N, C-alpha and C positions, 0 to 999 in steps of 0.2 A: 461651548464656553471657551473663551480665550483668556489666558492669564497674561497681563502685562507686567513685566519686571523692569523696574526703574531703579538704577543705582547711580549714585554720584560720589565722587571722591575729591577730597582736598589733598593736594600733594604736600609733603613735608618740606621739600626743598624751598629755599627762599631765592636762590639765583634763577633769574628768568630763563636763561639758556638751558639750565639743567631741567627746570620744570617743563619747558617745551619739548625737550628730548624724551623725558619720562612720559609726558602726556601722549606723544606720538607713539611711543612703544606700547603703551596701554591700548591705544586705539588700534594699532596694527595687530596686536595680540588677540584682542577681542574679535576683530573683523575676520581674522584667520580661522575662527571657530565655525563660521557659517557653513562652509562645505564639509566640515568634519563631524558635525553633530546634527543628525537629521531631525531632532526634536525642535530645533530653532525654526520658527515660522517667519520671523523677521527680526532683524537686529540692526540697530543704528548706534553709532558712537559719535559723540560731539565733544569738541574741545572748546572750553569757554573763551569768549572773545571780549566780554564786557565786565567791568567791575572786578578785576582779578583779585583784589584784596578781600572782597566780600563774598563772591560766588565760589562754588566748588569749581575745580579745574576740568574735570572730565565727567561725562554722563553716558550711561548705557540705557537704551530703551529697547526692550526685546519682548517678543510675543511667543507664547507656547500654547498648545492645544488645551492643556489642563495642568493641574498641580503635579501630577506624576511626570509629565514631560519636563516641567521646570526642575523637578527633583533629579531626573536623569541628567539634565544639562549640568546642574550644579555638581553632581558626582562624577561627571565624565573626566577621565584622566587628562585630556588636553585642556579642559577648562581649569582643572586644578593647577596645571603648570602656569597658566596665565595669572591665576589668582595669587600664586606664590610670589610672582614679581610684583603685582599690585600691592600686596600686603607689605612688601619690603620698602615701598616708597611713599606710602600715604600717611597722613596725619589723622584723617577723618573719613568716615563712610556713612552714607545714609541710603536707605532702600525702602521702596514701597512696592508691594505686589497686590494687584487688584484685578477683578473681573472686568474685562473690557466690554462695556455695554454698547450695543449697536442699535441705533434707532434710525430706520430708513426714512422716517417722516421728517427728520430735521434737515 
């Protein structure tokens, strides 16, 4: 079983230069976790490029072997450092965690 963890954030800043810097810092912080946390199977971070007033600004899509692996990632001290920064600059967060279905017949 693979758990896919999808989180998106809307930044609180209204200045586009500030938002760009914050989005880049979030992206870089999250990407830095890949070599540090062995439970991460895959991890991508995207910065929104369309409809900036409507869409969230940053998205994380990451895969873990199971719920326990995701829980270890969430509790990891390096992840907590990145999350502390994210919480300091966001206005909104959404998340979805689901079992990734694999169908080789499609």
